[in-house]
VOGU-3710 file (C-alpha; in Angstrom, 3 decimals, decimal comma):
1> mkvviigggi> -6,808/7,397/30,244  -9,264/10,143/29,332  -9,809/10,978/25,654  -11,155/14,421/24,733  -12,655/14,589/21,227  -13,191/17,998/19,642  -15,916/17,807/17,011  -19,182/15,891/17,101  -19,573/15,062/13,433  -19,473/11,544/12,022
11> agltlgasln> -15,727/11,081/12,652  -15,820/12,294/16,253  -19,015/10,448/17,146  -17,727/7,188/15,661  -14,465/7,456/17,584  -16,323/8,291/20,781  -18,690/5,346/20,404  -15,774/3,018/19,583  -13,787/4,076/22,660  -16,888/4,026/24,831
21> kkdmevvine> -17,533/0,442/23,792  -13,980/-0,370/24,948  -14,905/1,111/28,387  -12,557/4,064/28,000  -13,334/7,478/29,484  -14,230/9,829/26,655  -15,865/13,227/26,151  -17,108/14,517/22,783  -17,252/18,301/22,459  -19,611/19,605/19,785
31> rsvgmpihgh> -19,946/23,310/18,958  -23,622/23,062/17,965  -26,491/23,059/20,409  -28,798/20,225/19,457  -28,042/17,382/17,120  -25,899/18,618/14,154  -27,959/17,242/11,282  -27,067/19,742/8,557  -25,869/18,314/5,242  -27,621/16,129/2,734
41> aflmhldgls> -26,456/12,641/1,747  -23,429/10,655/0,682  -22,288/7,240/-0,478  -20,719/4,892/2,047  -18,763/1,731/1,316  -19,157/-1,525/3,259  -15,842/-0,740/4,991  -17,511/2,177/6,789  -20,923/0,599/7,261  -19,540/-2,549/8,885
51> ilnqlrenek> -17,722/-0,378/11,442  -20,947/1,418/12,346  -22,834/-1,852/12,640  -20,215/-3,196/15,056  -21,188/-0,351/17,379  -24,924/-1,033/17,486  -26,439/-2,438/20,663  -29,046/-4,675/19,047  -27,121/-6,957/16,695  -30,349/-8,129/15,070
61> eafqgkvvdt> -31,180/-4,644/13,774  -28,568/-3,653/11,190  -28,109/0,006/10,332  -28,750/0,315/6,602  -29,193/2,921/3,905  -30,374/2,718/0,304  -28,436/0,151/-1,716  -26,762/1,606/-4,807  -25,656/-1,229/-7,101  -25,273/0,434/-10,504
71> frlkrpegke> -23,236/3,311/-11,904  -24,122/4,936/-15,213  -22,148/7,793/-16,731  -23,528/9,479/-19,843  -22,980/12,501/-21,993  -25,806/15,066/-21,908  -26,900/14,034/-25,411  -27,370/10,432/-24,206  -24,162/8,608/-25,206  -23,309/6,056/-22,513
81> ikhlrlsnwq> -19,704/6,167/-21,258  -19,841/3,838/-18,243  -22,345/1,213/-17,164  -21,308/-1,214/-14,490  -22,259/-2,917/-11,299  -21,240/-1,518/-7,918  -20,475/-3,761/-4,970  -20,993/-2,856/-1,318  -22,143/0,763/-1,623  -25,139/2,377/0,054
91> cfkrcdvirf> -26,463/5,926/0,121  -27,179/7,546/3,493  -28,740/10,797/4,578  -26,271/12,497/6,893  -28,974/13,160/9,498  -29,745/9,425/9,730  -26,090/8,573/10,422  -25,831/11,326/13,048  -29,042/10,141/14,755  -27,755/6,589/14,827
101> lysldkkgii> -24,467/7,662/16,427  -26,246/9,908/18,947  -28,438/6,961/19,926  -25,319/5,111/21,083  -24,555/7,761/23,738  -26,067/6,233/26,871  -23,583/7,864/29,260  -23,968/11,490/28,200  -20,470/11,816/26,767  -21,565/14,449/24,202
111> kegrefshfi> -21,180/18,020/25,465  -22,909/20,610/23,261  -22,277/24,319/22,706  -18,510/23,890/22,933  -16,656/25,603/20,097  -12,910/25,086/20,366  -10,811/28,097/21,352  -7,330/26,924/22,348  -5,307/24,353/24,243  -3,894/24,722/27,724
121> yesekvvaaa> -0,337/23,446/28,080  1,876/22,261/30,870  5,535/21,565/29,995  4,697/21,725/26,253  2,041/19,029/26,653  -1,672/19,701/26,214  -3,582/19,121/29,443  -6,934/20,700/28,571  -9,068/22,126/25,786  -10,680/25,522/26,287
131> flngdveygd> -13,926/26,495/24,538  -15,441/29,845/23,573  -18,281/29,430/26,086  -15,741/29,347/28,927  -15,776/25,578/29,498  -12,508/23,730/29,977  -12,089/19,969/29,516  -9,021/18,231/30,952  -7,765/14,961/29,543  -4,802/12,788/28,654
141> ifigadggns> -5,072/12,746/24,863  -6,980/15,073/22,530  -8,462/14,286/19,138  -9,299/16,914/16,525  -12,362/15,830/14,582  -13,513/19,338/13,723  -13,623/19,110/9,924  -11,843/20,665/6,989  -11,467/24,069/8,675  -10,004/22,408/11,755
151> kvreaifgkv> -8,899/24,806/14,500  -7,207/21,877/16,232  -5,065/21,234/13,159  -4,117/24,900/13,048  -3,274/24,874/16,761  -0,742/22,037/16,409  0,556/22,512/12,842  -0,235/26,106/11,953  -2,108/27,014/8,788  -2,038/24,279/6,152
161> ktnpvrvkev> -1,673/25,399/2,558  -4,820/24,343/0,735  -5,116/24,119/-3,013  -7,358/26,762/-4,604  -10,974/25,982/-5,369  -11,173/24,821/-8,968  -14,547/23,048/-8,811  -17,723/24,024/-7,014  -20,649/21,767/-6,264  -24,318/22,607/-5,765
171> vgvshneqvv> -26,074/19,997/-3,629  -29,784/19,458/-3,107  -32,480/16,924/-2,225  -35,475/16,349/-4,458  -38,675/14,438/-3,732  -39,929/12,717/-6,857  -41,248/9,188/-6,502  -41,518/8,605/-10,245  -37,864/9,449/-10,880  -36,761/7,309/-7,934
181> kkyssiftkf> -38,792/4,377/-9,238  -37,147/4,630/-12,654  -33,621/5,118/-11,306  -33,845/3,074/-8,112  -30,454/1,809/-6,852  -28,635/3,628/-9,697  -25,983/6,322/-9,327  -26,596/8,311/-12,510  -24,255/11,013/-13,755  -24,220/13,188/-16,882
191> qhetkglafg> -20,851/14,759/-17,708  -20,214/17,384/-20,379  -17,823/16,385/-23,148  -15,994/19,679/-23,665  -16,089/21,581/-20,344  -16,198/21,094/-16,585  -19,893/20,541/-15,953  -21,682/17,493/-14,559  -24,970/16,555/-12,933  -25,542/13,445/-10,837
201> fiptsetefv> -28,228/11,989/-8,616  -28,482/9,081/-6,189  -31,626/7,706/-4,473  -31,682/8,033/-0,677  -35,067/6,345/-0,193  -38,077/5,190/-2,202  -39,305/8,772/-2,624  -36,283/11,088/-2,667  -32,727/11,425/-3,912  -29,733/13,663/-3,445
211> wfmqydpaes> -28,469/15,512/-6,519  -25,386/17,557/-7,282  -24,119/19,853/-9,995  -20,346/20,129/-10,333  -19,112/23,119/-12,282  -15,988/25,074/-13,152  -16,264/28,554/-11,555  -13,754/29,848/-14,102  -16,411/29,236/-16,763  -19,360/30,726/-14,877
221> dltvntptvl> -20,174/31,496/-11,252  -22,522/33,325/-8,902  -21,908/36,724/-7,376  -25,117/36,603/-5,320  -26,314/33,399/-3,664  -30,037/33,344/-2,939  -32,452/30,438/-3,581  -33,954/32,222/-6,579  -30,584/33,116/-8,095  -29,188/29,627/-7,395
231> eafckrqlln> -32,166/27,970/-9,105  -31,822/30,169/-12,178  -28,075/29,516/-12,306  -28,520/25,715/-12,175  -31,235/25,722/-14,819  -29,156/27,916/-17,103  -26,050/25,748/-16,727  -28,002/22,529/-17,330  -30,237/23,787/-20,123  -29,062/21,195/-22,663
241> fppvvaeile> -29,034/18,247/-20,272  -31,642/15,424/-20,486  -35,286/16,076/-19,451  -34,879/14,118/-16,186  -32,453/16,823/-14,985  -35,030/19,566/-15,518  -37,636/17,408/-13,785  -35,377/17,016/-10,745  -34,672/20,744/-10,554  -38,397/21,527/-10,736
251> tndfstsyiw> -39,079/19,351/-7,673  -36,178/20,725/-5,637  -36,477/23,206/-2,758  -33,562/25,560/-3,423  -33,858/27,121/0,033  -32,257/23,912/1,371  -29,604/23,658/-1,354  -26,089/24,990/-0,930  -22,799/25,517/-2,773  -19,781/23,519/-1,628
261> ntrdfdllss> -16,338/24,907/-2,438  -14,144/21,880/-3,046  -10,499/22,013/-1,933  -7,737/19,771/-0,679  -4,245/19,801/0,784  -1,222/17,539/0,577  -0,906/14,517/2,851  0,427/15,648/6,227  3,727/14,169/7,378  1,954/13,108/10,564
271> fhhenvalig> -1,580/13,057/11,919  -0,446/14,005/15,447  1,769/16,227/17,543  2,614/15,093/21,069  -0,696/14,002/22,650  -3,001/15,579/20,030  -4,149/13,667/16,923  -6,433/14,400/13,973  -9,052/12,284/12,213  -11,403/12,698/9,263
281> daahltlpfs> -11,362/15,961/7,308  -9,275/17,567/10,040  -6,459/15,157/9,134  -6,958/14,978/5,372  -9,155/16,552/2,739  -9,923/14,733/-0,484  -11,805/16,113/-3,455  -15,423/14,860/-3,641  -14,913/13,005/-6,935  -13,511/10,017/-5,011
291> sagttnaisd> -16,649/9,587/-2,800  -14,297/8,490/-0,026  -14,678/11,209/2,610  -17,204/9,640/4,972  -15,827/6,108/4,721  -12,329/7,479/5,391  -13,529/9,361/8,471  -15,204/6,268/9,909  -12,193/4,101/9,093  -9,909/6,637/10,802
301> akvladcien> -12,022/6,398/13,945  -11,987/2,603/13,990  -8,228/2,318/13,375  -7,333/4,972/15,944  -9,597/3,421/18,591  -7,947/0,027/18,069  -4,453/1,564/18,177  -5,222/3,347/21,441  -6,529/0,119/22,962  -3,675/-2,087/21,748
311> sgdykkafen> -0,658/0,205/22,144  1,250/0,746/25,367  1,254/4,542/25,098  -0,373/7,262/23,023  2,780/8,046/21,000  2,965/4,477/19,737  -0,788/4,465/19,127  -0,622/7,642/17,031  2,378/6,399/15,033  0,639/3,083/14,265
321> yyqlraeqis> -2,522/4,935/13,283  -0,623/7,037/10,714  1,198/4,015/9,306  -2,077/2,154/8,833  -3,978/5,023/7,205  -1,521/7,282/5,357  -1,021/5,197/2,204  -4,714/4,754/1,512  -5,430/8,408/2,211  -2,629/9,396/-0,173
331> qhinlgrelq> -4,179/7,242/-2,897  -7,560/8,933/-2,419  -5,998/12,401/-2,523  -4,237/11,571/-5,791  -7,346/9,944/-7,248  -9,437/13,015/-6,423  -6,904/15,255/-8,152  -6,765/12,985/-11,183  -10,544/13,017/-11,464  -10,641/16,796/-11,072
341> klfltpqlhs> -8,179/17,154/-13,951  -10,295/14,878/-16,125  -13,400/16,828/-15,133  -11,957/20,241/-15,987  -10,409/19,198/-19,308  -12,638/16,424/-20,687  -11,780/17,312/-24,281  -8,181/16,195/-23,682  -9,121/12,669/-22,641  -10,849/9,680/-24,187
351> dddipvplis> -13,921/8,055/-22,663  -11,769/5,108/-21,611  -9,532/7,388/-19,516  -12,286/8,123/-17,020  -11,813/5,909/-13,933  -14,709/4,866/-11,719  -13,751/5,704/-8,110  -16,502/3,548/-6,618  -14,725/0,390/-7,770  -12,649/-0,651/-4,779
361> kksvngaakr> -10,668/-3,494/-6,339  -7,648/-2,789/-8,471  -7,218/-3,944/-12,043  -4,761/-6,770/-12,509  -3,996/-5,916/-16,111  -0,390/-5,438/-17,092  2,538/-7,797/-16,893  1,686/-10,884/-14,868  4,007/-11,879/-12,080  6,488/-14,466/-13,312
371> keievtyftd> 5,658/-18,004/-12,222  7,403/-21,276/-12,922  4,958/-22,486/-15,544  3,300/-20,518/-18,347  0,049/-21,969/-19,678  -1,516/-20,853/-22,944  -5,124/-22,048/-22,987  -7,016/-22,074/-26,295  -10,748/-22,295/-25,696  -14,098/-21,183/-27,114
381> picstcwiiq> -17,310/-19,975/-25,401  -19,456/-22,698/-26,998  -16,996/-25,612/-26,760  -18,690/-28,385/-24,755  -15,383/-30,089/-23,869  -14,076/-26,767/-22,512  -17,168/-26,740/-20,306  -16,767/-30,244/-18,929  -13,124/-29,655/-17,929  -14,165/-26,753/-15,681
391> pllrrlnley> -13,972/-28,892/-12,492  -10,385/-29,877/-13,360  -9,253/-26,335/-14,148  -10,802/-24,988/-10,958  -9,093/-27,623/-8,846  -5,843/-26,935/-10,657  -6,178/-23,277/-9,735  -6,673/-24,078/-6,036  -3,968/-26,712/-5,721  -1,250/-25,430/-8,080
401> gkylnveyrm> -2,251/-21,848/-8,876  0,905/-20,352/-7,349  2,997/-22,141/-10,001  0,826/-21,303/-13,026  0,284/-18,245/-15,195  -2,710/-19,105/-17,372  -3,248/-16,981/-20,486  -6,672/-17,388/-22,109  -6,812/-17,355/-25,899  -9,810/-17,707/-28,175
411> ggllpswedy> -9,639/-20,372/-30,859  -12,620/-19,604/-33,115  -14,502/-22,920/-33,006  -17,447/-21,873/-35,179  -16,812/-19,190/-37,827  -20,193/-20,053/-39,389  -22,090/-23,204/-40,233  -21,090/-22,783/-43,858  -17,426/-23,018/-42,818  -17,810/-25,785/-40,231
421> nkgkisnpsd> -17,656/-29,512/-40,752  -15,861/-31,354/-37,992  -16,511/-35,002/-37,342  -20,154/-35,849/-36,886  -21,258/-32,241/-36,436  -22,253/-30,289/-39,525  -25,374/-28,386/-38,417  -27,141/-27,140/-35,236  -29,182/-30,309/-34,758  -25,963/-32,354/-34,684
431> aakhweevcs> -24,625/-29,989/-32,007  -27,803/-30,466/-29,949  -27,415/-34,242/-30,012  -23,703/-34,001/-29,180  -24,335/-31,798/-26,135  -26,892/-34,225/-24,761  -24,397/-37,092/-25,124  -21,617/-35,109/-23,442  -23,940/-34,191/-20,570  -24,928/-37,804/-19,989
441> fyempldgdv> -21,355/-39,132/-20,042  -19,492/-36,431/-18,065  -22,258/-35,415/-15,607  -21,819/-31,711/-16,298  -25,166/-30,082/-17,172  -25,649/-28,992/-20,796  -28,943/-28,319/-22,526  -28,690/-28,974/-26,269  -32,129/-27,478/-26,923  -30,545/-24,076/-27,561
451> wiedplassy> -29,420/-25,484/-30,933  -33,036/-26,291/-31,776  -34,800/-23,277/-30,266  -32,343/-20,443/-30,964  -29,165/-21,754/-32,639  -25,965/-19,721/-32,649  -24,700/-18,821/-36,097  -21,085/-18,367/-34,934  -18,895/-18,364/-31,837  -16,961/-15,316/-33,029
461> ppsiafkaaq> -19,119/-12,567/-31,403  -18,833/-13,947/-27,823  -15,137/-14,654/-28,437  -14,567/-11,038/-29,422  -16,575/-9,954/-26,366  -14,190/-11,973/-24,184  -11,189/-10,218/-25,742  -12,919/-6,908/-24,990  -13,375/-8,032/-21,379  -9,660/-8,825/-21,130
471> iqdtntailf> -8,870/-5,213/-22,035  -10,639/-4,105/-18,863  -9,444/-6,738/-16,406  -7,979/-10,177/-17,071  -9,411/-11,838/-13,972  -12,894/-10,395/-14,413  -12,767/-11,508/-18,050  -12,515/-15,102/-16,836  -15,665/-14,557/-14,750  -17,314/-13,125/-17,853
481> lrrikemvfl> -16,363/-16,174/-19,903  -17,758/-18,436/-17,209  -21,001/-16,458/-17,100  -21,645/-16,556/-20,853  -20,901/-20,292/-20,802  -23,562/-20,745/-18,134  -25,947/-18,739/-20,272  -25,471/-20,885/-23,361  -24,979/-24,320/-21,745  -27,683/-24,146/-19,065
491> ekkniirwdf> -29,968/-21,194/-19,787  -30,280/-21,734/-23,550  -29,295/-18,131/-24,283  -27,980/-17,224/-27,724  -24,831/-15,413/-26,582  -24,271/-13,835/-29,975  -26,890/-11,278/-28,919  -25,602/-8,097/-27,332  -28,294/-7,950/-24,640  -27,009/-11,238/-23,147
501> lqkaafevgl> -23,364/-10,212/-23,443  -24,145/-6,864/-21,823  -26,052/-8,556/-19,006  -23,180/-10,958/-18,333  -20,651/-8,111/-18,328  -22,705/-6,115/-15,842  -23,253/-9,107/-13,560  -19,541/-9,876/-13,170  -18,494/-6,240/-12,679  -17,331/-5,146/-16,124
511> dsarllrdve> -18,186/-1,798/-17,672  -20,657/-2,844/-20,360  -20,501/0,533/-22,115  -16,718/0,187/-22,457  -17,172/-3,440/-23,529  -19,374/-2,372/-26,439  -16,835/0,216/-27,607  -14,044/-2,379/-27,521  -16,167/-5,082/-29,189  -16,666/-2,702/-32,083
521> gkakdlfrdd> -13,015/-1,673/-32,075  -9,721/-3,041/-30,769  -11,084/-6,413/-29,513  -11,521/-7,575/-33,097  -7,788/-7,170/-33,689  -6,988/-9,044/-30,469  -9,246/-11,908/-31,535  -7,553/-11,985/-34,935  -4,185/-12,235/-33,169  -5,465/-15,257/-31,219
531> lilasklgvt> -6,560/-16,993/-34,423  -3,175/-16,349/-36,035  -1,348/-17,753/-33,012  -3,631/-20,806/-32,910  -2,839/-21,511/-36,550  0,886/-21,040/-35,964  0,839/-23,488/-33,035  -1,240/-26,059/-34,925  -4,325/-25,831/-32,743  -7,118/-27,819/-34,386
541> gfptlffsdg> -9,403/-28,649/-31,468  -10,446/-27,395/-28,042  -9,464/-27,266/-25,331  -5,757/-27,120/-26,146  -3,323/-26,161/-23,388  0,388/-25,517/-23,844  2,561/-25,798/-20,702  6,064/-24,287/-20,723  8,783/-23,500/-18,177  10,435/-20,800/-20,274
551> tgkrftikgy> 13,507/-22,923/-21,121  12,128/-24,573/-24,231  10,388/-27,478/-22,501  6,779/-27,691/-23,575  3,924/-30,149/-23,057  0,484/-30,121/-24,590  -2,935/-31,300/-23,416  -5,672/-31,680/-26,013  -9,296/-32,422/-25,276  -10,510/-33,986/-22,047
561> qpyekfeeii> -7,758/-35,578/-19,936  -7,795/-36,924/-16,362  -6,595/-34,608/-13,591  -3,524/-36,746/-13,030  -2,300/-35,823/-16,525  -2,225/-32,144/-15,543  -0,331/-32,971/-12,340  2,168/-35,089/-14,252  3,055/-32,174/-16,528  3,349/-29,753/-13,597
571> fklapgarke> 5,825/-32,044/-11,817  7,881/-32,421/-14,997  8,202/-28,675/-15,405  8,414/-27,793/-11,702  9,776/-30,827/-9,795  9,600/-28,945/-6,504  5,916/-28,114/-6,828  3,753/-28,980/-3,850  0,003/-29,390/-3,875  -1,900/-26,856/-1,744
581> einttpknlf> -4,454/-28,366/0,592  -7,904/-27,115/-0,321  -10,201/-25,681/2,331  -13,252/-27,660/1,288  -15,847/-25,828/3,384  -18,774/-24,757/1,193  -18,348/-21,082/2,133  -14,700/-21,092/1,063  -15,394/-22,883/-2,208  -18,285/-20,574/-3,082
591> thfptmteke> -16,096/-17,581/-2,192  -13,541/-18,736/-4,773  -16,157/-19,774/-7,320  -19,501/-17,911/-7,065  -21,274/-20,573/-9,115  -20,746/-24,327/-9,158  -22,392/-27,347/-10,650  -22,916/-30,444/-8,540  -20,009/-32,120/-10,353  -17,713/-29,202/-9,583
601> fsflsnntke> -18,662/-29,057/-5,910  -18,276/-32,810/-5,574  -14,868/-32,802/-7,286  -13,510/-29,815/-5,346  -14,780/-30,941/-1,947  -13,707/-34,593/-2,454  -17,205/-35,878/-1,792  -19,348/-38,400/-3,595  -21,959/-37,019/-5,926  -24,720/-38,165/-3,588
611> yaskilvelf> -23,199/-36,544/-0,509  -22,368/-33,354/-2,408  -25,976/-33,148/-3,569  -27,193/-33,530/0,019  -24,931/-30,687/1,216  -26,009/-28,383/-1,614  -29,687/-28,967/-0,911  -29,140/-28,177/2,777  -27,285/-24,986/1,892  -30,110/-23,995/-0,434
621> engsiekyes> -32,739/-24,647/2,218  -30,954/-22,498/4,808  -30,563/-19,630/2,331  -26,790/-19,755/1,843  -27,005/-20,473/-1,888  -29,585/-20,268/-4,642  -30,032/-22,347/-7,746  -30,908/-22,292/-11,407  -32,462/-25,516/-12,660  -31,907/-26,504/-16,260
631> kngiiwknky> -33,267/-29,520/-18,057  -30,124/-31,552/-17,404  -28,855/-30,204/-14,102  -28,518/-27,357/-11,625  -26,106/-24,458/-11,279  -25,705/-23,412/-7,615  -25,028/-19,746/-6,878  -23,315/-18,160/-3,893  -25,630/-16,203/-1,634  -23,499/-15,962/1,510
641> atw> -24,194/-12,556/3,035  -21,716/-9,784/2,230  -23,403/-6,980/4,165
//
């Protein structure tokens, strides 16, 4: 089977290299003469990068760009709207990606100077592609990878109705080592609060970055487009933006900048007709706000190549390809349109309405799926007993998680030292002594010196921060709670302080700017609701867990209890429950739980403390995990490669 690809951009080259690696006959037809390296830079997700790296010949030399691990969105006057960690994104110069893909062509499958003209048919089936230079290429199947203005798409479907241009984008590259050093690995964007105007920049190397200005042409536009006029237009539009914007524009060569007219069209009912299929922008256009274009093009190529290899005929291959890609493409089209609407009418939306398209995982907030057992867990960020039951709760999650909905509630352990007098603890020094005793008895590391060196005045601020985290994402909030517990129990950090709470939020993937707004607002009411419920249910100590099956049956666990007690309650409420067998390999456990103490790893892997310690040391020595050593023990951190 011979595959004829029309278009030698990233989509076409990736498909050609993928098919070539499968030993299929393929020809790539590119209209340019010489390597097409126009264009500036873009963000690419791990999904796309991993596909490219599967194509490389030398597996020891990974193809990499500039890691971008932070997103910050601000108003021009400086107010921060978003600040969060990005996972698995890198910035690439388009020319570097094209050069990499060209380097894979060892058989001369790229034919240059071939601009598509028309198809040649026999019995309503395409048998060849004709080009404006007079060349004709015969084949069995034909792939249109010729971009947003695809002539192949027009040849098989006619003209597609595109939506009018409502946003334009000026793109440029600036060389400024000082700016890159200050904003290294950060995607920074300033967005106007009352009109459609934004400026963003992303580092592409240690000395340069790509920048863009998005604007509403209905507000203001150019009638003449020359470098001098374009520079004056950008400076005028961005006059009231921060000084770094002016600095970037001053170091930009406007003769290499260009205006991109953004547009899109509805999802096609099919990506093929007979033996002709489309990939990349030829198949679907998405607005640039979603940052998904290049990754989508590469993913198209990978999926189509696999479908061609695994299907019995091209019709089945093309149908499978559409089924595998259409839903995700539709989501990106809709997301781009949603973001465009927010961009053009920012005054109609709150700061919290602005989604971050570079976050690939979906929020799990909303109604939880009904499970057999509902668990209401009252805890507190500084409760030492809540810390030492972590191994039990984690094992419970692995073995019986499919039966349990666990709802985290804050109990308010320490309003203030003036209002606290429980048992033997009446001041910070008592708490320090208690933590040392708990550590010694339960073998979970705690360092009581925080109560001597920098004592917490209350547990209310971190509790409210947890409620703010729940507003964003309930699962990530649990990671946040774990992280601030590690800070206070092992790192001796006073987690009342905002800088530590902000750092923890960023590390686990929360938007720390949103967290601050909610801490100062609605999270306080949510925390108050938790305290009222705790009082109503008679909660006087922590941890307290209420187990219910929804029929009125309820069991309670207070304080530290053996694991068998938890199992006993589960079997009473769900007699048919069956324990899941845990995959105890270190990689699997660290995938579920990014950090573990020695006690946790030992308990989850069913190993003795001595043997668990030996395994952890070996993993540390071979670079799979890292560690933080506290006075009374170690926290081990996942470092298994994700790139």
